[in-house]
PDB file with one MODEL, atoms N, CA, C and O in Angstrom:
MODEL        1
ATOM      1  N   GLU A   1    -143.337 196.439 -57.944  1.00  0.00           N
ATOM      2  CA  GLU A   1    -142.448 197.350 -58.696  1.00  0.00           C
ATOM      3  C   GLU A   1    -141.543 196.526 -59.614  1.00  0.00           C
ATOM      4  O   GLU A   1    -140.796 195.666 -59.147  1.00  0.00           O
ATOM      5  N   THR A   2    -141.613 196.790 -60.911  1.00  0.00           N
ATOM      6  CA  THR A   2    -140.786 196.047 -61.861  1.00  0.00           C
ATOM      7  C   THR A   2    -139.374 196.647 -61.898  1.00  0.00           C
ATOM      8  O   THR A   2    -139.139 197.750 -61.404  1.00  0.00           O
ATOM      9  N   ASP A   3    -138.450 195.899 -62.491  1.00  0.00           N
ATOM     10  CA  ASP A   3    -137.062 196.382 -62.608  1.00  0.00           C
ATOM     11  C   ASP A   3    -137.005 197.692 -63.393  1.00  0.00           C
ATOM     12  O   ASP A   3    -136.236 198.594 -63.059  1.00  0.00           O
ATOM     13  N   VAL A   4    -137.830 197.786 -64.444  1.00  0.00           N
ATOM     14  CA  VAL A   4    -137.814 198.990 -65.291  1.00  0.00           C
ATOM     15  C   VAL A   4    -138.189 200.205 -64.462  1.00  0.00           C
ATOM     16  O   VAL A   4    -137.536 201.245 -64.554  1.00  0.00           O
ATOM     17  N   GLU A   5    -139.245 200.085 -63.646  1.00  0.00           N
ATOM     18  CA  GLU A   5    -139.669 201.198 -62.808  1.00  0.00           C
ATOM     19  C   GLU A   5    -138.564 201.580 -61.827  1.00  0.00           C
ATOM     20  O   GLU A   5    -138.295 202.762 -61.618  1.00  0.00           O
ATOM     21  N   GLY A   6    -137.928 200.578 -61.228  1.00  0.00           N
ATOM     22  CA  GLY A   6    -136.829 200.826 -60.297  1.00  0.00           C
ATOM     23  C   GLY A   6    -135.686 201.569 -60.978  1.00  0.00           C
ATOM     24  O   GLY A   6    -135.115 202.506 -60.421  1.00  0.00           O
ATOM     25  N   CYS A   7    -135.364 201.133 -62.196  1.00  0.00           N
ATOM     26  CA  CYS A   7    -134.282 201.776 -62.955  1.00  0.00           C
ATOM     27  C   CYS A   7    -134.627 203.224 -63.255  1.00  0.00           C
ATOM     28  O   CYS A   7    -133.778 204.109 -63.148  1.00  0.00           O
ATOM     29  N   ARG A   8    -135.889 203.463 -63.635  1.00  0.00           N
ATOM     30  CA  ARG A   8    -136.307 204.834 -63.962  1.00  0.00           C
ATOM     31  C   ARG A   8    -136.151 205.725 -62.739  1.00  0.00           C
ATOM     32  O   ARG A   8    -135.635 206.839 -62.835  1.00  0.00           O
ATOM     33  N   LYS A   9    -136.607 205.224 -61.573  1.00  0.00           N
ATOM     34  CA  LYS A   9    -136.489 206.008 -60.341  1.00  0.00           C
ATOM     35  C   LYS A   9    -135.024 206.270 -60.015  1.00  0.00           C
ATOM     36  O   LYS A   9    -134.649 207.383 -59.647  1.00  0.00           O
ATOM     37  N   ARG A  10    -134.199 205.230 -60.153  1.00  0.00           N
ATOM     38  CA  ARG A  10    -132.778 205.361 -59.843  1.00  0.00           C
ATOM     39  C   ARG A  10    -132.126 206.364 -60.782  1.00  0.00           C
ATOM     40  O   ARG A  10    -131.317 207.191 -60.360  1.00  0.00           O
ATOM     41  N   ARG A  11    -132.490 206.283 -62.069  1.00  0.00           N
ATOM     42  CA  ARG A  11    -131.897 207.197 -63.055  1.00  0.00           C
ATOM     43  C   ARG A  11    -132.259 208.632 -62.693  1.00  0.00           C
ATOM     44  O   ARG A  11    -131.427 209.534 -62.790  1.00  0.00           O
ATOM     45  N   ARG A  12    -133.518 208.838 -62.273  1.00  0.00           N
ATOM     46  CA  ARG A  12    -133.941 210.174 -61.881  1.00  0.00           C
ATOM     47  C   ARG A  12    -133.113 210.668 -60.708  1.00  0.00           C
ATOM     48  O   ARG A  12    -132.694 211.826 -60.674  1.00  0.00           O
ATOM     49  N   LYS A  13    -132.880 209.780 -59.744  1.00  0.00           N
ATOM     50  CA  LYS A  13    -132.091 210.149 -58.555  1.00  0.00           C
ATOM     51  C   LYS A  13    -130.672 210.538 -58.960  1.00  0.00           C
ATOM     52  O   LYS A  13    -130.154 211.555 -58.499  1.00  0.00           O
ATOM     53  N   THR A  14    -130.039 209.737 -59.818  1.00  0.00           N
ATOM     54  CA  THR A  14    -128.659 210.034 -60.215  1.00  0.00           C
ATOM     55  C   THR A  14    -128.616 211.341 -60.999  1.00  0.00           C
ATOM     56  O   THR A  14    -127.686 212.133 -60.848  1.00  0.00           O
ATOM     57  N   ARG A  15    -129.629 211.562 -61.841  1.00  0.00           N
ATOM     58  CA  ARG A  15    -129.653 212.819 -62.599  1.00  0.00           C
ATOM     59  C   ARG A  15    -129.704 214.002 -61.644  1.00  0.00           C
ATOM     60  O   ARG A  15    -129.004 214.997 -61.836  1.00  0.00           O
ATOM     61  N   ARG A  16    -130.547 213.884 -60.602  1.00  0.00           N
ATOM     62  CA  ARG A  16    -130.664 214.970 -59.644  1.00  0.00           C
ATOM     63  C   ARG A  16    -129.319 215.169 -58.935  1.00  0.00           C
ATOM     64  O   ARG A  16    -128.890 216.301 -58.712  1.00  0.00           O
ATOM     65  N   GLY A  17    -128.661 214.062 -58.585  1.00  0.00           N
ATOM     66  CA  GLY A  17    -127.358 214.140 -57.931  1.00  0.00           C
ATOM     67  C   GLY A  17    -126.327 214.804 -58.825  1.00  0.00           C
ATOM     68  O   GLY A  17    -125.528 215.625 -58.375  1.00  0.00           O
ATOM     69  N   GLU A  18    -126.357 214.435 -60.108  1.00  0.00           N
ATOM     70  CA  GLU A  18    -125.417 215.033 -61.058  1.00  0.00           C
ATOM     71  C   GLU A  18    -125.657 216.530 -61.180  1.00  0.00           C
ATOM     72  O   GLU A  18    -124.718 217.322 -61.262  1.00  0.00           O
ATOM     73  N   ARG A  19    -126.947 216.905 -61.189  1.00  0.00           N
ATOM     74  CA  ARG A  19    -127.272 218.327 -61.283  1.00  0.00           C
ATOM     75  C   ARG A  19    -126.715 219.077 -60.090  1.00  0.00           C
ATOM     76  O   ARG A  19    -126.168 220.170 -60.240  1.00  0.00           O
ATOM     77  N   GLN A  20    -126.852 218.494 -58.896  1.00  0.00           N
ATOM     78  CA  GLN A  20    -126.316 219.135 -57.690  1.00  0.00           C
ATOM     79  C   GLN A  20    -124.805 219.284 -57.811  1.00  0.00           C
ATOM     80  O   GLN A  20    -124.241 220.327 -57.479  1.00  0.00           O
ATOM     81  N   ARG A  21    -124.155 218.217 -58.294  1.00  0.00           N
ATOM     82  CA  ARG A  21    -122.695 218.264 -58.448  1.00  0.00           C
ATOM     83  C   ARG A  21    -122.302 219.344 -59.450  1.00  0.00           C
ATOM     84  O   ARG A  21    -121.336 220.077 -59.235  1.00  0.00           O
ATOM     85  N   GLU A  22    -123.054 219.438 -60.545  1.00  0.00           N
ATOM     86  CA  GLU A  22    -122.768 220.474 -61.547  1.00  0.00           C
ATOM     87  C   GLU A  22    -122.921 221.858 -60.937  1.00  0.00           C
ATOM     88  O   GLU A  22    -122.143 222.767 -61.227  1.00  0.00           O
ATOM     89  N   GLY A  23    -123.944 222.011 -60.081  1.00  0.00           N
ATOM     90  CA  GLY A  23    -124.156 223.290 -59.405  1.00  0.00           C
ATOM     91  C   GLY A  23    -122.971 223.655 -58.540  1.00  0.00           C
ATOM     92  O   GLY A  23    -122.544 224.809 -58.502  1.00  0.00           O
ATOM     93  N   GLU A  24    -122.432 222.640 -57.831  1.00  0.00           N
ATOM     94  CA  GLU A  24    -121.255 222.877 -56.992  1.00  0.00           C
ATOM     95  C   GLU A  24    -120.069 223.287 -57.858  1.00  0.00           C
ATOM     96  O   GLU A  24    -119.320 224.196 -57.501  1.00  0.00           O
ATOM     97  N   LYS A  25    -119.900 222.620 -58.985  1.00  0.00           N
ATOM     98  CA  LYS A  25    -118.802 222.957 -59.900  1.00  0.00           C
ATOM     99  C   LYS A  25    -118.940 224.401 -60.374  1.00  0.00           C
ATOM    100  O   LYS A  25    -117.962 225.148 -60.421  1.00  0.00           O
ATOM    101  N   GLU A  26    -120.179 224.786 -60.728  1.00  0.00           N
ATOM    102  CA  GLU A  26    -120.421 226.158 -61.182  1.00  0.00           C
ATOM    103  C   GLU A  26    -120.021 227.157 -60.106  1.00  0.00           C
ATOM    104  O   GLU A  26    -119.375 228.167 -60.384  1.00  0.00           O
ATOM    105  N   ARG A  27    -120.422 226.854 -58.856  1.00  0.00           N
ATOM    106  CA  ARG A  27    -120.093 227.753 -57.742  1.00  0.00           C
ATOM    107  C   ARG A  27    -118.582 227.854 -57.587  1.00  0.00           C
ATOM    108  O   ARG A  27    -118.042 228.941 -57.383  1.00  0.00           O
ATOM    109  N   GLU A  28    -117.897 226.705 -57.685  1.00  0.00           N
ATOM    110  CA  GLU A  28    -116.437 226.705 -57.564  1.00  0.00           C
ATOM    111  C   GLU A  28    -115.823 227.541 -58.680  1.00  0.00           C
ATOM    112  O   GLU A  28    -114.874 228.292 -58.454  1.00  0.00           O
ATOM    113  N   ARG A  29    -116.373 227.405 -59.896  1.00  0.00           N
ATOM    114  CA  ARG A  29    -115.864 228.155 -61.045  1.00  0.00           C
ATOM    115  C   ARG A  29    -116.061 229.650 -60.813  1.00  0.00           C
ATOM    116  O   ARG A  29    -115.166 230.447 -61.096  1.00  0.00           O
ATOM    117  N   GLU A  30    -117.233 230.033 -60.296  1.00  0.00           N
ATOM    118  CA  GLU A  30    -117.508 231.446 -60.012  1.00  0.00           C
ATOM    119  C   GLU A  30    -116.522 231.970 -58.990  1.00  0.00           C
ATOM    120  O   GLU A  30    -115.989 233.070 -59.133  1.00  0.00           O
ATOM    121  N   LYS A  31    -116.276 231.159 -57.933  1.00  0.00           N
ATOM    122  CA  LYS A  31    -115.307 231.563 -56.901  1.00  0.00           C
ATOM    123  C   LYS A  31    -113.945 231.778 -57.548  1.00  0.00           C
ATOM    124  O   LYS A  31    -113.260 232.757 -57.253  1.00  0.00           O
ATOM    125  N   GLY A  32    -113.555 230.863 -58.429  1.00  0.00           N
ATOM    126  CA  GLY A  32    -112.269 230.969 -59.112  1.00  0.00           C
ATOM    127  C   GLY A  32    -112.193 232.235 -59.946  1.00  0.00           C
ATOM    128  O   GLY A  32    -111.177 232.929 -59.938  1.00  0.00           O
ATOM    129  N   ASN A  33    -113.272 232.539 -60.670  1.00  0.00           N
ATOM    130  CA  ASN A  33    -113.303 233.754 -61.496  1.00  0.00           C
ATOM    131  C   ASN A  33    -113.182 234.991 -60.626  1.00  0.00           C
ATOM    132  O   ASN A  33    -112.433 235.913 -60.951  1.00  0.00           O
ATOM    133  N   ASN A  34    -113.921 235.015 -59.512  1.00  0.00           N
ATOM    134  CA  ASN A  34    -113.858 236.169 -58.607  1.00  0.00           C
ATOM    135  C   ASN A  34    -112.445 236.331 -58.065  1.00  0.00           C
ATOM    136  O   ASN A  34    -111.946 237.450 -57.944  1.00  0.00           O
ATOM    137  N   TYR A  35    -111.799 235.212 -57.739  1.00  0.00           N
ATOM    138  CA  TYR A  35    -110.437 235.255 -57.217  1.00  0.00           C
ATOM    139  C   TYR A  35    -109.498 235.830 -58.281  1.00  0.00           C
ATOM    140  O   TYR A  35    -108.637 236.657 -57.980  1.00  0.00           O
ATOM    141  N   CYS A  36    -109.676 235.383 -59.525  1.00  0.00           N
ATOM    142  CA  CYS A  36    -108.829 235.880 -60.617  1.00  0.00           C
ATOM    143  C   CYS A  36    -109.004 237.385 -60.780  1.00  0.00           C
ATOM    144  O   CYS A  36    -108.031 238.121 -60.941  1.00  0.00           O
ATOM    145  N   ILE A  37    -110.258 237.832 -60.735  1.00  0.00           N
ATOM    146  CA  ILE A  37    -110.534 239.273 -60.874  1.00  0.00           C
ATOM    147  C   ILE A  37    -109.858 240.027 -59.734  1.00  0.00           C
ATOM    148  O   ILE A  37    -109.245 241.073 -59.944  1.00  0.00           O
ATOM    149  N   PHE A  38    -109.980 239.477 -58.514  1.00  0.00           N
ATOM    150  CA  PHE A  38    -109.362 240.101 -57.338  1.00  0.00           C
ATOM    151  C   PHE A  38    -107.857 240.225 -57.526  1.00  0.00           C
ATOM    152  O   PHE A  38    -107.271 241.276 -57.264  1.00  0.00           O
ATOM    153  N   VAL A  39    -107.240 239.142 -57.984  1.00  0.00           N
ATOM    154  CA  VAL A  39    -105.780 239.132 -58.179  1.00  0.00           C
ATOM    155  C   VAL A  39    -105.378 240.158 -59.243  1.00  0.00           C
ATOM    156  O   VAL A  39    -104.399 240.886 -59.079  1.00  0.00           O
ATOM    157  N   ILE A  40    -106.150 240.202 -60.338  1.00  0.00           N
ATOM    158  CA  ILE A  40    -105.839 241.147 -61.418  1.00  0.00           C
ATOM    159  C   ILE A  40    -105.954 242.580 -60.904  1.00  0.00           C
ATOM    160  O   ILE A  40    -105.088 243.412 -61.173  1.00  0.00           O
ATOM    161  N   LYS A  41    -107.035 242.867 -60.158  1.00  0.00           N
ATOM    162  CA  LYS A  41    -107.213 244.215 -59.599  1.00  0.00           C
ATOM    163  C   LYS A  41    -106.061 244.558 -58.663  1.00  0.00           C
ATOM    164  O   LYS A  41    -105.530 245.668 -58.702  1.00  0.00           O
ATOM    165  N   ALA A  42    -105.676 243.602 -57.822  1.00  0.00           N
ATOM    166  CA  ALA A  42    -104.594 243.832 -56.865  1.00  0.00           C
ATOM    167  C   ALA A  42    -103.285 244.114 -57.614  1.00  0.00           C
ATOM    168  O   ALA A  42    -102.533 245.015 -57.243  1.00  0.00           O
ATOM    169  N   SER A  43    -103.024 243.339 -58.666  1.00  0.00           N
ATOM    170  CA  SER A  43    -101.777 243.533 -59.420  1.00  0.00           C
ATOM    171  C   SER A  43    -101.788 244.896 -60.111  1.00  0.00           C
ATOM    172  O   SER A  43    -100.750 245.550 -60.201  1.00  0.00           O
ATOM    173  N   ILE A  44    -102.951 245.328 -60.600  1.00  0.00           N
ATOM    174  CA  ILE A  44    -103.054 246.646 -61.256  1.00  0.00           C
ATOM    175  C   ILE A  44    -102.789 247.741 -60.222  1.00  0.00           C
ATOM    176  O   ILE A  44    -102.048 248.689 -60.485  1.00  0.00           O
ATOM    177  N   LEU A  45    -103.408 247.599 -59.029  1.00  0.00           N
ATOM    178  CA  LEU A  45    -103.208 248.597 -57.970  1.00  0.00           C
ATOM    179  C   LEU A  45    -101.733 248.663 -57.576  1.00  0.00           C
ATOM    180  O   LEU A  45    -101.183 249.749 -57.395  1.00  0.00           O
ATOM    181  N   ASN A  46    -101.098 247.504 -57.445  1.00  0.00           N
ATOM    182  CA  ASN A  46     -99.677 247.462 -57.083  1.00  0.00           C
ATOM    183  C   ASN A  46     -98.829 248.091 -58.189  1.00  0.00           C
ATOM    184  O   ASN A  46     -97.826 248.753 -57.918  1.00  0.00           O
ATOM    185  N   PHE A  47     -99.247 247.875 -59.446  1.00  0.00           N
ATOM    186  CA  PHE A  47     -98.500 248.404 -60.584  1.00  0.00           C
ATOM    187  C   PHE A  47     -98.526 249.935 -60.571  1.00  0.00           C
ATOM    188  O   PHE A  47     -97.532 250.578 -60.909  1.00  0.00           O
ATOM    189  N   TYR A  48     -99.676 250.521 -60.176  1.00  0.00           N
ATOM    190  CA  TYR A  48     -99.812 251.980 -60.200  1.00  0.00           C
ATOM    191  C   TYR A  48     -99.232 252.646 -58.951  1.00  0.00           C
ATOM    192  O   TYR A  48     -99.141 253.873 -58.901  1.00  0.00           O
ATOM    193  N   ARG A  49     -98.840 251.863 -57.943  1.00  0.00           N
ATOM    194  CA  ARG A  49     -98.299 252.477 -56.733  1.00  0.00           C
ATOM    195  C   ARG A  49     -96.943 253.104 -56.980  1.00  0.00           C
ATOM    196  O   ARG A  49     -96.346 253.666 -56.062  1.00  0.00           O
TER     197      ARG A  49
ENDMDL
END
């Protein structure tokens, strides 16, 4: 196995890892958006009480 082949494999691994991390970030962002919507709905309900 040459250094170039090793680097290519490693780069592929890091790319996959980055993709997983991006997926986690997306999930966190979705959770944040849902929380914001929940808070807005709650504040509207409280406003109309």
